N, C-alpha and C positions, 0 to 999 in steps of 0.2 A: 932711512927715512928720518927727516927732521921731526923732533918731538914738538907736538902742539901743547901749549900750556893753558888751554881754555879752562877758565874757572878756577885756576890755581894761583892767582896772583897773591892770595893771602899766605900761600905756602912757600913763597920764595925764601931761600936761606940755604944753609949748608947742612942742615940736619938730614940724617938718613932715615928713611922709612923702613922699619923692619917688619917682616911677615912672621906670624906665629900660627903654625898649623895645628888645628885641633881635630883633624880627621879621625884620629885613633881614639878620641874620647867623645867629643860632641857629635862628630860625624857618625859614630857607631850607634848613636841613639836613633838613627833612621830606621823606620819600620822595614823589616825584610833584609837589613844589612847585618850579616853575621860573619865574623872573621875569627880565626884561631889566633893564638899567641904567635905562632910561626908566621901567619899572614901579616900580623901587625908589624913584626920585625922586618919583613920584606918591604912593606910600605915605608917604614921609617928609614931604612937604608936608602931607598930610592929618593925620598924627600931630602935626605942629607946630601946625597950625591948631586942633587939639583941645586942645592945651595940655600935652602931656607934657613932662617936664623934660629927659629925655635920649633921644636916638635913636641907636642903634648902627647904623652904616651898612654894616659889613662888615669884611673883613680885607684891608687894602691889601697888594698884592704877591702875594696868593695866587691871583688870577685876573684876567684883563683886565676882566671885568664890574665888579668892585669898584673897580678903578682908574678906569674910566670914570665910575662913580657919584661917587667923591670929587672927580674933576676937575670934573664938572658942578655938584656941591654948593657949590663955592667961589663961584659966582656967584649963589647963592640967598640971599635975606634970610630968616633964621630968626627968627621972632617970639617964640617961647616956648621952644623946645628948644635944647639944646646938642648938637651933633653929635659922636659919638664914633667913633674908629677902634679896631679890636680887633686884638690880637696876643698873642704869648707873650713870656716873658722871653728873655733872650739865650741863644744856644746855649752849651753847656758849654765848647766849644773857642774861643769868640769873646770878645773884649773888647766891652763894650757899645758903644763908639764905632765899632767895626768890624762890628757885627752887621747884616746886611741887613734882617732883620725889623724891628728898631727904627728903622732909617733909613727904611723904607717907611712906618712909622707917623707919623713926623714929616713926611715928604713929603706926606702927606694933608692937612696943615695944618688939622686940626680943633682946636677949642678943648679937646676932651677926648680922652684916650687911655686905653684900658682894656687892661690886660695880665693874663694869668693865669699862675700858677705852681703848682707841686706842693706839696700839704699832706700827702700820704700817702706814707709811707716805701716802701710797695710800689711806687708809681710812680717814686719817686726812684731806687730801686735797679734795678727791672726794666724800666721804660719809658725813663727818661732815661739809665739806666746810668751814674749818677754817685754821688758820696758825699753824705750829708746836709749836710755842711759846704759843699760846692760848690753845692748847690741853694740854700742860704741866701744865698750870695754872688751867685748868678744873680739872685735876687729883688731883693736890695738894690742891686746894680749897675744893673740895668735901670730900676728906679724912680727912682734918683738921676739917671741920665742923662736920662731923659725929663723929670723935673721941672725940671732945669737948663735945658731947652730952652723951657720956658714953659707947656705945656698943663697943665690939671688932670689928675691921674693917679688912676685908679680901679684898685684891685688886686682881681682875682677869685681867691680862694683855692680852686682846683679840688680836688674830692673832699675838702673840708674835714671834713665830718661823718664820713666813713669814716676819714679820717686821725686825727681826734680820738679816735674809739673805739679805734683801734689804738695811738696814742701821743699823748696830749693835750699833753704838754710840747713835742714837736716841732711839732705842728700850730700851737700858740701861738707857737712860735719863728718860724715862717714869717710870721705876721701882724706880729710885732715887727720883722722884717727889712724888710717893706714900709712899716710906719709910720715907723720910724726913718730910712728913706731919703726920706720926703716924701709918701707916699700918705696922703690924708686920708679916703678911703672904702675900707673893707675889706669885701669881699663874701664871705660864707660860702656856698659852693656845695655843693648836694646833687646832684652831677654824675650819679651813677648812679640817682638818684630813688628810692632804697629806704629812706630813713630815715623812721621813724614820727614822728608829730606831737609826741608827748610828748618824744621824744629831741631833736627840733629845738628845742623850747622850753627844755629843760634845758641844752642845750649853749650856746645863745645867752646864757642867764642866766649860765652859768659863764664864758663869754668876757668878758662885761661886768664880772663881778666880779674877774676875774684880770688882764685887760689894761688898762693905763692908757690911757684914751680922752679924758681931759680936757685934758691939757697936753702937746702941742698937741691941740685938739679933733679927734676922729676919729669918723666916722659908720660904724656897722655896717650891712651890707646882707645881703640874702638872694637867692639864685638857686636856684630849685627846679625839678627835673624831675619828670615825672608818672608814672614807672614803677609806683609804688604807688597811683596815682590820689589822691595827697595833695598835689599841688603847690600848689594854692590854699590848702588848709588849713595846710600847712607855712609858706607865706609869711605868712599872717595870724598864725600862732602866733609866728613870728619877730618880727613887728611888736609883738605883745602883750608879748614878752620884751625889747623895746628896739631892734629894728632900725628904721632910719628911711630905708632905701633899698631898694626892691623891684624886682627885675628879672623880666621875663617877656616874653611875646609876645602879640600880638593873636590871639584865638581859640585860644590854646594851641598854635599851630603849633610844630613842632620835631621833632628826631630821635627815633626809636623811638616812644614814646607821647606825646611832646610836652613842652613847657615849661609853667610856670605860666601860666594864662590871665589876662593883664592885664585883660581886659574884666570878668571876675568879681571880681578883686581890687579893681579901681577902684570898682566899684559897691558892694562890701561895705564898703570903707573909707569911701566918701562917704556911704552911707546908714545904716551901722550902727556907725560910730565917730565920734569928734570930728574926724577928719582930713579935709581937703579936698585930695586929691592932684592935682586939676586946677582951673583957674580956675572960679569960681562961674558957674553957668549953662550949662556945657558938658555936664553929665551927660545932658541930654536928647538929645544927639546920639550917644549911645553905640551904639544899635542901628544907626543909619545908618553909623557908623564901622566897626563889625564887618562889616557886609554890603559896604561899599565895599572894604575890604581883601580880603575873600573873593572879590569880583568881579575885582579886579586880579590876584590870584594864581591865579585860575581854579580855585577849590575851592568846591563847593556849600556854602552856609551850613548849619550844623547846626541843624535845626529844634528839637532838644531842648537847645540851649545855654542855660544859665541866663541870666536877665535879657533876652537879646537874641534868643533863638530864637523861631521862629514859634509853637512850642508852649509857650513858657515860661509863658504865662498863659492857656493853653487849658484848658477844662473840658469833659470828655466825660460824666462821670457826671451823672445827672439830679438827685441831691441837691445835688451841688456847683454845678451850673448854676443851680438855683432859688435857692440861698442867695447865690450871687455876683450874681445879678440884683437881689436886694434889698439886699445889703450886700457890696460888692466886697472889703472887707478880711477877710471871713470865711474865704476860701480863697486869699488872696494875701498873701505876706509883705511886699510893697511895692506901691505904686501904679505900675503899668507905665508910665504916662506920664512918670514921673521919668527913665526910661532910654530914652524914645522908642519904647516898645513899646505894645501894647494888649491888652485882654482879648478872648479869643475863646471863644464857646460853641460847642462842636463838635456838629454834628448827627450822631447815630448811634443804634443800637439801645439804647445805654446811657443816652441823654439823654431828658429829658422834654419837656413842652410848653413850659416856660420856655426851654430851649435852642433849641427850634425857633422860637419867636416872636422871641426876641432876635436869633438869628443871621439870621433873615429881615430884621429891621429894620436890622442892620448892613450887609447886602448891598443894602438899598434895595428889597427885594421887598415888594410891597403885600399885606398880610395881610387887607385888607377882605373880609369874606365868607368867610374861611377859619377853620375851627375848629382851633386849635393842637393840641388833644387828639386830634382825628381824624387830623390830618396826622402827628402823632407816632406814632400807631399804624400808619399806612400806612408810615412810614419803617422802623419795627421789622420789619414784614412783608417789605418789599423788601430790607432788609439781611440778613434771614434767608435770602433767596434768592440772596445773593451780591453785592449792591450795597454801596457804601461811600461815603456822601455826604460824609464828612469830607475825602476826597481829590478831590472833584468838585463844587465849590460851584456851578458853572453848572447842573449837573443838579439840584441842590437848589433853586436859584432857579426853574428851570422847573417843578419839582414844585409849588412854592408857587403859581405862576401857573396851573397846570392845575387847581388846586383852587379857584380864584377863580370867582365867578359870571359874570364877563364875559369869561372866557377864550375866545379864538378861535384855533384852530391856524393858523399861516401856511401849512402844507401838511400833507397826509396821505399817508403812504406806503402804497399799496394792496398791492403785492407786488413781489418782485424775484427775479432769477435770477443766479447767478454761475457761470461756466464756467471751468474751468482745463484747458488742453490742453498736453501736453508730448510732442513727437514726436522721434524720433532725429534728431540733427543739426540741430535747429531750436531757436530760443529759446522759452522758456515763453510761452504766450499766455493772458492773463486777460481775460475780457470780462464785463461786468455789464449787465443789462437791468433797468430800474426802471419801475414804473407808479405815478404819484402824482397827487394832485389838489390844485389851488389854487382855493379859492372855487368848487368844483364842476366846474371844468374839469380834465379828465383828460389827462395827458401820458404818453407811452410813449416812452422813449429808451434808447439803449445807448451804451456807451463801453468802450474798451479801457484797460488799465493794465499796469504792470510786476508786478502782483500782484493778488490778489482784492480787498483792501481799497482799493488805489489805484484799481482799476477801478470799484468801487462808489462811491467818493468822486467820481470823474469823472462818472459817470452821474447822480448826484444833482445835482451842480452844473449839468450840462448841461440838465437839466430845469427847474431853478429859476432859472437865470440870466436868462431873459426877464422873470421877475416880480420878481426881487430882484437887480439888478445889483451891489448892495453886497457880495454874496458873492465877487466877483472879488478882493477884498482879503484874503479869509480864506485862511490856509494852516495846515497842520499843523506844529506845532513838535516834538511828541514823541508816541510811540505805545508804550504799555506793556501787557504781558500778564502776568497773574498767575494761576497755577493754584491753585485754592482747596482742592481735595481730591485731592492727588496719588495717593492710594491707588486712585482710580478710573481711573488711567492715562489712556488716550486718551479716555475718556468723562467726564473730570473737568469740574467746573464751572469756567468761565473768566471772569475779570473783565478787561475792556479799559478803559484810561483813555487818553483822547486830549487832548493839550494843543494849543490852537489860538490863533492871533493874527490880528488885523486890522491890525497895524502900530501900533496905539495901545494896545490892552489885550490881555491874555492870559487864557484861561479853560480849565478842565478839565471834561470830561464823561466819562460812563462807561456801560458796558453789561455785563451778565452773562448767560451762557448756557452750556450744554454745547457749543454750536456757536460756534466763535470768530468765524465770519463774522457770525452773528446778533448776538453781543455787540458786534462792531465796528460793525455797521450801526446799532445803538441809540445807541452813542456818537457816531457821525457825525451822525445825525439831530439829536441834542441839540445838538451843536456848531453846526450850521447854523441851527437854530431860535433858539439863543441869540444868534447874530450878527445875525439878522434883527430880533429884539426890540431889541437894543442899538442898532441902527442906526435904529430908529424906522420901519422899512419896513412893519411890520404896520399901523400907523396909516394910512400913505399908501395901502396896498392897500385897506383897509376903506373909505376914502373914495372909492374908485374902483370899487366892486363892480359898478356898472352897466355897466362895460366887461367883456366876456367874455374878452378877451385883449389883450395890448399892441398888437396890430395894429389893434384896433378904436378906439384912442384918437383923438379928433378934436382938431385944433388949437384 
C-alpha cells in the first residue's frame, strides 16, 4: 500500500522517528495492571524482538520489583532496543554526586538513562518548593553528572506544554539547561494530557524555531497522555512539527486514561507517512504483539482498538459487508493483513446475504444447498427475538449446518425438568432430568449439580457420554447472562452466552428466552452439538447406525 503523507509536509526529510516504549514504567501505573519482574522481562524481550528503539524498564530504587528486573536484564542480549532506566533530577538539598536517586540510575547499568525535571513554575514553587534558579541548577547538575558516567541521557521535560503556556521563556530555559549539560534528546511532555492538538503543533514549531538544536545536534521528542483522548493525535502532530522521538505504551496503558498508544502511532507512521519506526517486515506482527502484551499483563484486549482489535476491520451493516466482499478497500483504510489482522463480516440483523455467506466461508461452514438470502432472513428474525450471532459464532455455524440438505442432528432433546430445593439448615439441591434421543434411541437420565445450569449440563453429558465420549474433554470456560429488556423486570428476555473449550479450541454459543433455564439449555445443547461436529463424531455415529446402542457393538 502506498504511504499517504497527509498532514506531514512539515516532516519531510531524512530523519528517522524512533519509538520509546514506557509500558514497563508509565504503563504499569494503570489501575489494576500488576506485573512481576519475570512478566516485565517477557514483555521487554518481545518489544526488543519487534524492533523498538528504546525500552524503559522502570525506576531503579523505587521498588524491589524494578531492582530485580534491572538485575536480570544485565544478562540479556538485546538485539534492537536500548534499555533505559528512569528517574528524576537530584533533590534540591543534594549534590548530584550524593543523590541516591541518581546513584540508583547508574547502578542499573543501562545504556540509557532518562530523567525528568520540572518545566512549569507552578510545580517548581508549589511541588518542589524551590526557586526557579535552583530548579535550573537541579536539571543541569543531574544531566551533567549522568553524562559524565557514560550512558546516553534523555531529558523528559515534565508538564512542558502547561509550563510553556504559563511562562514560555522559563519552559525554554529548562530545555537549555538540559541541552547545555549534555542531553541530546529533549522530550516535551503533556503530562496532564489536556493540551489540544493545534497547541501541541504550534508549541513544537515554536521550540524548534527558538531553541538551538543544530550545534550540538539535539532531537526533540513527545510524551503525550490521553486525558483529552488526543494522545495519538498529539504525538503525530508533534512529529509533523519536527519531533523525531515518540514515547508511549503498548495498547495505551497508563495512569488515569492512559498514555499515547504506541500500537496506533506505529501503524500510522509506518503506513501513512514516509517513516519506518521499526525494522522492515515487522509490522505484520503488530496484532500479535498487542495481544501478547495484553495477555502478560492480564488485561483483556480491547476489541475496538484501532488496527489490532478484533472489531477493527469488522463490518456489520449489510451495505458495508456487500461492498467489502467485492472491494475490501471500499470500507477499510488499510489492508488489515499489513498489521496482522483480518477482515470480519459480522452476522447480525443489520447484515445481508453477503455477510452471511462470507462469514460462513471464513468459519469453514459448508453453504452447499443453503440459500444465503433465506438464511439471512432467518437470522434477522432470530435476532429480533433476542439472539446475537456476532457474539456466538459456533451457534451461527450450527445454524448454517441445520439449513443444509444433509443435516442430521447428533441428538434430539425431547424434554427436561429442573428442580431446585432449599431447606433450612441444608445446602441447596439442584437436580435435572433429561430425555433425549440419539438415532432413534431414547435415553432418560438425571444428575445433580451445584445449581440448575450445572445440573442440566451434567444430565446432558451423562446421557450423551455413551455415544460421544469426546464430550468428556469439553468444559465450560465462561457463562454470561444479559438482560435484554430490563423494564420487564423478572419477566425480561434473557440472553445466555456460554464459552466452552475442549483443550484445543474455544467456542461460544447462545440461547435467549424469558426463562433463564431455557436460554441456558439452548446454549448448552449448541455447545455440545458443536463439540460433536468438530470432533467428527457425527460421521462415526452415522456409519454405525445399524447398532442400536454401544452395548450392541461386535468385535
